C-alpha positions in Angstrom: 13.5 16.6 -16.7 11.0 17.8 -14.2 9.2 21.1 -14.1 10.4 23.7 -11.5 6.7 23.0 -10.0 7.8 19.7 -9.2 11.3 20.1 -7.8 9.5 23.0 -5.1 6.1 21.4 -4.3 7.8 18.0 -4.1 10.2 19.2 -1.5 7.9 21.6 0.4 4.9 18.6 0.5 7.7 16.1 2.1 9.0 19.0 5.0 5.3 19.6 5.8 4.6 16.0 6.0 8.0 15.6 8.8 6.8 18.8 10.9 3.4 17.5 11.1 4.0 13.6 11.6 7.7 14.2 13.6 8.1 17.4 15.3 6.0 18.3 18.8 6.7 21.0 19.4 6.1 23.3 16.0 7.6 26.0 17.0 11.5 24.3 16.8 10.4 23.7 12.8 8.6 27.0 12.0 7.1 27.3 8.2 9.8 29.6 7.1 12.2 26.2 6.7 9.7 24.8 4.6 9.4 27.4 2.0 13.4 27.8 2.4 13.6 24.2 1.7 11.4 24.7 -1.4 13.0 27.5 -3.2 16.6 25.1 -1.8 14.8 22.5 -4.8 15.7 25.0 -7.8 19.0 25.9 -6.6 20.7 22.9 -8.8 19.0 24.5 -11.6 21.2 27.7 -11.5 23.5 25.8 -13.9 20.7 27.5 -16.7 21.8 30.7 -15.8 25.1 29.8 -16.2 24.5 28.3 -19.5 23.0 31.3 -20.5 26.4 33.2 -20.3 29.1 30.0 -21.5 27.0 29.8 -24.7 28.6 33.0 -25.8 31.7 30.9 -25.2 30.2 28.0 -27.4 29.3 25.8 -24.5 26.2 23.5 -25.3 23.0 23.1 -22.5 24.7 19.2 -22.3 28.3 20.6 -21.2 27.0 22.8 -18.3 23.2 21.4 -17.2 23.1 18.6 -14.8 27.2 18.7 -14.3 28.5 20.9 -11.3 25.8 21.6 -9.6 23.8 18.0 -9.7 26.0 15.9 -7.6 26.0 15.0 -4.1 29.0 17.0 -2.9 26.3 20.3 -3.2 24.2 19.1 -0.4 26.8 17.2 1.2 28.3 21.0 1.0 25.4 22.6 3.1 25.3 19.2 5.7 29.0 19.8 6.5 27.5 24.1 6.8 25.0 22.8 9.2 27.8 20.5 11.4 30.2 23.7 11.1 27.0 25.7 12.7 26.1 23.2 15.1 26.7 25.7 18.3 25.7 29.2 16.7 23.2 31.6 18.0 19.9 31.1 16.8 18.6 34.1 14.6 15.2 35.8 15.0 12.9 36.4 11.9 9.8 38.0 13.4 8.8 35.9 16.3 10.3 32.7 15.2 13.6 31.6 15.9 15.8 30.3 13.1 18.8 28.3 13.6 21.4 28.7 11.0 22.0 25.1 11.2 18.5 24.2 10.2 18.5 26.3 7.3 21.6 24.6 5.9 20.2 21.2 6.7 16.6 22.3 4.4 18.5 23.6 1.8 20.5 20.3 1.8 17.1 18.7 2.2 15.5 20.4 -1.3 19.0 20.1 -2.8 19.0 16.5 -2.6 15.6 15.9 -3.5 16.2 17.7 -6.4 19.0 15.6 -7.5 16.7 12.5 -6.6 13.8 13.4 -9.0 15.8 14.4 -11.6 17.8 11.1 -11.1 14.6 9.0 -11.0 12.1 10.4 -13.3 14.2 11.6 -16.7 17.5 11.7 -17.4 20.7 11.3 -15.4 22.6 12.9 -13.1 26.9 12.5 -12.4 26.5 12.4 -8.8 30.4 12.3 -8.2 31.2 15.0 -10.9 33.7 16.5 -11.3 35.6 13.5 -9.5 34.3 11.2 -11.9 31.9 11.4 -15.0 29.8 8.4 -13.9 26.1 9.3 -15.0 23.0 7.7 -12.7 19.6 8.1 -14.1 16.4 5.7 -13.9 14.0 7.0 -16.5 11.1 5.9 -14.8 8.8 7.9 -17.2 10.7 6.4 -20.3 7.8 3.7 -20.1 5.6 5.9 -21.1 4.4 5.9 -24.9 6.9 8.2 -26.4 4.0 10.5 -27.5 3.0 11.5 -24.2 6.9 13.1 -22.9 5.9 16.4 -23.7 2.8 16.4 -21.3 3.8 13.9 -18.5 6.2 16.0 -16.5 3.2 19.4 -17.0 0.4 16.5 -15.9 2.4 15.7 -13.1 2.6 19.3 -11.8 -0.9 19.7 -12.2 -1.3 16.6 -10.0 1.1 17.3 -6.8 -0.3 20.9 -7.3 -3.6 19.9 -6.6 -2.7 17.1 -4.1 -0.7 19.3 -2.3 -4.0 22.2 -2.4 -5.9 19.9 -1.2 -4.3 18.3 1.7 -3.8 22.5 3.1 -7.5 22.8 2.5 -8.2 19.3 4.8 -4.9 19.9 7.4 -4.9 23.7 7.7 -8.7 24.7 6.3 -7.0 27.6 4.2 -10.6 28.4 2.8 -10.9 30.4 5.6 -8.8 32.9 4.7 -10.4 33.3 1.5 
């Protein structure tokens, strides 16, 4: 299972790349959206907190984790909210205008990337739960020797984090602020 750092940083990097290469007017897609999307990358794993409560009633982690929050209906819900709030006025946060529609879209994106990472790297998800208990997972990291399995995800986290910090330095010269 990808760790929290992977879920957050992958979403942040993808949203930053989108902003850098596809958004002409950067003020229409402020960095606040990137932070919101990164945090949203953790939303599906809130089911672990629910597990801690349900464990007192006899539920196991496999009965709770990657079920109700790890399906395609969760990001679809936020896309529907984005469509429903299309005409709403923007809210002002500091000097930036944040549109509710865009907030819901980056939340949906963060959740979708979480699901994609979980389904492709290690384990599986039930994309249509509760309508179906069909499980999908590519388990791409299972090709590595089993002795490596405990160290692969922390190593992947470190690599992603280092590459992201290097890209921040190259694009934004963050060393100026140290």
